N, C-alpha and C positions, 0 to 999 in steps of 0.2 A: 105228716111231714116231720122228719127228725133232722137234727143238726149235729155237726161234728165239732163245732167250736163256738165260743161266745161271739167271735167276729162274724161268723156265718149267720148266727141268729140276728145280730144287730143290722146286718146288711139286707135282711128280708122283712117285709111288712108282716106284722103279727096282728091278727084281727082283735080289736078291742083294746089294744095297748095305747094308753094315753102317753103324751110326752113325759109327764111326771113319772109314769111307771118305768119307762126306759131309763130315765135318769137315776131312779132309785135302784133299779136292777143293776145298772152299771157300777154303782157304789157297792152293792152287795157282792158282785162277782169278784171284786178286788181281793176279797178274803175267802173266796170259794173257787178253787181250781175247777176247770171244766171237767177234768177227769173224775173229780169227786162227785160232781153233779151227775155225770153219766152213770156212775156206780149206783147212786141212789135211785135211779130210774131204770135199772136193768140195762144200761148201756144205750138206751134210745130216748133221749129227751125229745119231747114233741112240742108242738104249738100248745097243746092243752096243758101239758105239765109245766111249761114255762109260764103260761098265763096264770096258772094256779099259784106259782111262786110269786109272781108279780103282784097278784091281789093280796097275798099275805104280807108282802113288804109294804104295800100301801096302807093296809090296816094298822100295822105296827107304827108306820111313820105318822099317820093321823093321830094315833094315841100320844106319840111323843110330842107332836106339835101342840096338842091340846094342853100338855102339862109342862112344856119347856119354852125356851125363848122363841117367840114368833118373830121378834125383830132380830132375826139372825144377823150376827155380826154388828150389833150396835153397842158401843162401849162408852163409859163415862170415866173421865180422868179428873182427879181432884188433887191439887197440890196442898200439902199440909206443912206450913212454914215452920212451925215449932218442932214438929217431929222430923222434919227433913226428908220426907218421902212423898210419893205419889200414890194415891189410892186408885184402884182399878175396879170398876163395877160393870156388870153386863146388864143390859136392859131386857126385861122379860116381856111376855106377850101383853100384859096389862099396863106396862110402863113402870112397874116396880123394879127395884134394883137388887142385884145379887152381888155381894162384895167378893172380890177376888184377893189375890195377894198384893200387898203393897210393894212398891219398888223404891229402893234407896236412891236418894239424890244428895242433898246437903242441907244444912240448917238454913232457914229463911229462903227455901225454895218457894217461888211465888209465880211470876208470869209464865205462861206456857203458850205454845203455838204448834199447829199441826201442818205438815207439808201438804201442798195442794193435791199430791197423789196419794195422800193418807198413809204413806209408808213410814213416816218418822214423826216422833213427838219431841219437841224442844222445850226444855225447862231451864229457867235462869235462877241462880241462887244469888241473893243479895248480901250474903255474908262473904268475907274475904277468905280465899281469893275468889273474886267475882268470876263466875264461870257459867257456861251453858252446857247442859247435859243433853245428849242426843240418844234417843231410844228407837229401836225398830218396833213396829206394831204388828203383832201376830193377827192376821185377818180372821182366824178361826176362834181364838180364845180371848183376844184383846190384850194379852199379856205384853209387857214391855221388856225388851232385851237391851241392856246398855251397849251402846256402840262406841261413843267417844265423849270426851270432855275437853272443852276449849276455853281459854281465857276470854273475858269480856273487858271492854275498856273501862267500865264503871259499874256501879250498882244500878240495875235497870228494873223499874217497876212494870215495864211493858216491853214485850218483844213481838215481832210479827215477821212474816215472810212476804216477798213479792209474789206475784201470781205464777211465776215459773218455779218457785222454790229454790232458786239459785242464789238468793241474797237474804240475809237476816238483818232486820232493822232493830235498833234498841233505843229507848229514850230514858234518860237519867234525870230523876227528880232532884237529887242532891247535888249533882255536878253540872246541871244546866246544859246538857249536851245530848247529841244523838250520834249514832254510829251506823256504819254499814259493813257487814262482813260477808265475804263470799262463802257459798256452801258447795261442797264437792258433790259429785254424782252419788257417792256412797252415803250422803247425808251429813257427813262431818263438817264442822265449821272451821274455816281457815282462821288460825289464831290472830294473825295480823290484820286489823281492820283496813278496809279500803279507804274509809273516810271517818273522821271524828270531827263533828261540826258543832261549835258553840251556838246555843239558841237562847231564848228568854229564860227567866227564872222558873224553875220547877217544871221541866218538861215531863208530861205525864202519860203520853201515848204517842204512837207513830204507826200509821197505816197507809197503804197505797190504795188508789181507787181501782175500779174494775177494769179500766183500760190498761193498767200497769204503767201509766205515764206520770201520775201526779201523786205526791206524798204530802200529808198534812201532819203537823205537830202542835197540839195545844200545849201552852205553857201556863200552868195554873197561877204562878206567882206574878206574872206580868200581864195576864189577861190578853194574851195574843194567840193567834193561830198562824204558825209559820207555813208558808206555801212553797213547795218545791216541785221541780220537774225531775223526772227520773229517766236515766239512760240505761235500759235493761241490758244492752250489749256490754257496756263498760261497768255497770253497777255503781253509777255515780249520781249523786244528787246535785242539783244547782238551784239557786234561789229563783223563784218565779218573780214576775213583775206585776204588781207589788209583791214584796217578799213576805209581808205580814198582813193579816186581817186583825185589826184592833177591836176588841170587844169592850163593853162597858166596864168600868172599874169595879173590882170586888166580886166578879162572877166566878172566877176560878175555873176556866175550861179544863176538862179532864179527859173523858173518853168520847169516841165518836164512832158511828157506823155509816156505811154508804148504802143507799138503796140498790136493789138488784139491777134496776135499769140505769144506774149511775147518774141519775138526774139530781139526786138530793143527798146531802150530808146532814146527819142528825147528831148534834153535839150536846153532851151533858155537862153542866157546870156543877162542880163539887160544892161550892160555897153558897149557892142560891137554889140549887135543886131544879133548875129549869132545863128544858130541852129546846134548843134552837134549831130550826130548820134552815139550811142553806141550799140554794140552788148551785149546782156545779156546772160550769161552762165546759162542755166536752172538748172544745178546741183550745182554750187557754188554760184550763185547769184552775180557774179562779173561783172563789166563793162569793156569793151575794146573799145577805141575810133576807129571809122570807118571813118568818114568824117565830114566836116563842111562846112556850106554855109551861106552867109549873108542874113539877113531878111530885108534889106533895099532896097528901089528902086535904080536902077542903077545910077540915077542922084542925089542921096541924097548928101547934103553937111554937114551932121551931123558928129560930131567927137566923139570918145570914151568918155564916162562919168566917173563918180566916185561915190562911195557909198554915199548915202544921209542919213541925220539924222537931228534931231532938232538942231536949233541954240544954241550954248553954251554961256550963259551969260558971258560977259567980253571977249569973244573970238573974233577971226577975223570975219569980215562980211562974209555972205554966198557968195560962188563963183557964178559967173553967169553961169546958166545952160541952157540958151536959145538955145544953139546949140549942146547940149549933146544928144547922143543916150540914149534912155530911154525905152527899150523894156519891155513888160509887161506879155503877156499871149500867150499860144499856145494850139491848139486842133487839133486832127485828125478826119476826117470823119469816121463814123462807118465801112465803107468798106475799110478803110485804104488807099484810093487812093490819098487823098489830106490832106495837113497840112496847117493850117493858123496861123499867128502870128500878134500880135498888137504891135505897137511902139507909144509911147505917145507924144513925142516932135513933130513929123511930123503928128500925128493923122492918121496913116496908118494901113491898114489891108492887109497883104501880103499872097499870095497864092503860095504853092509849090505842085508839083506832087511828089508822093512817089513811089520809086521802091521797091516793096514788097520783092524781093529776096535779094537785097543788102542793103536796108535801105537808099539808097542815095536819097537826095532831089534835085529837080530841080526848080529854081525860075520860076514862071509863070507871076505874075502880082502883082501890089500894088494898093489898092483902098483907096482914102481919105474917112474917116469915121467920127464918133463922136469925138468931141474934147477931147483929152487926154484919149484914150480908154484903160482902165485898164483891164476890163474883158469881156469875151464873151462866148458863148456856141453854140453847134450844136445840133439840135434835134436828137433823137435816131435813126431815119431812114435816116439821112443825107440829108434831103431835104432843111432845112432852117438853117440860122445862125442869132443869135441876139447878138448885141454888144452894150455896154454901154460906156458912156463918163463921166469922173470925172468932166469935165468942161462944160458939155452939159445939157440942160433941156429936152433932148429926148433920146430915144434908137432907134436903127435902126434894121429892119429885112430884110434879104437878101435871095433870092432864090439861091440855089447852083445848077449849071449845072453839072450833073453827067458826061457828056462827056468831059468837059473841066476844071471843077473846078471853072469856072467863077462865079462871084457874080452879081446878079441883084437886085437893091434896090426895095423892096416891099413897104416900107413906114417907116415913123418916128412917134414915139408915145411918149406922155408926160411921163417923169420920175421924180423922186425926185432929191434932191440936192446931188451931189457927188455920183452918181450911179457908182458902181465899181465892182460888182460881179454878174454873171448871172448863173442860173441853169435852165435846161429844163427837165421836167418830162412828160413822155407819158404813158398813160394807153390804147392806141389804140391797 
């Protein structure tokens, strides 16, 4: 049996052709006109000749997969505050990283967020003029293409998007406020905010729950967690009742994550290094404290810290912070089995196991990692973790043991100066 076109071949069953063979052959024929293929086989391409080509393609593809990125389309982005750019890395088969080109942003570029559809990366600069940079993400290479730059209401150490990607939230530590900006279909951020809302001292993060109905804002300096309801049609926040969950004095609530089932919120305190589990009422959106556990190694000699800020001219000299607890970030594995926390003074990465039914955390281990680790991220399949260090010239990639949550160092890779935020995007 011979064929007159690629379309005719693909319309007929070919004995022995696996689905992957057809897919690979489809890619190959894009660069090989059927007429050229006919010429190579005397004008009569047959089942046998096409099968021969298909097998050759599979052999070559297998060889490439063995030596190239098996995690096709998995990319790591790291903001380098002092250099004012974003590092781009591709994840290889073994979880190692391959550095790509850096993308320009602005000095003190820090927090980042990825749109729910993974089309856009948002990065906020904390230097004047305060701005958010929007990039399109290339699904094949991971490269970033600048799309737009929009002003922000203030210096934001944290930005995030709602579950639709239509609204950008920001929290300002220095200005004690939060904001909401609309996002256009092309990914750009509308310059004029929909809302700017005063909150407690030192707002440090802002995130929405999985239902896209409730937003929480920890304020480090006033030991509060502000509770909001969110109208996704209008893009507006309103205070819940009660409006605030008041924590114990001196804890310094900082970052938090929500469990995949939306039943629990895990909140990290910067000044005491504890992780508090809250139950989340799905109807009211209110938090109830369940339990709390220390994120420090058992042998740690660190002591509770205090809120930090710029030195005041003419004021007292800065206090010594060499022995202060200075917790930074936390993330859950996608399967919800493990939670990880970074602490900057001791440069540690701590692992907890998670009881999915009660939300209780159990300390497992602490790992010395990059110096002053501010941010890290876990890949969407929960296989690898990448951590940055504000005082390091490298970032580290770890393999996550699914049975134990243990971390095995894969490698260290060059980063920019003051690397502080990590995002991982996978198209696999």
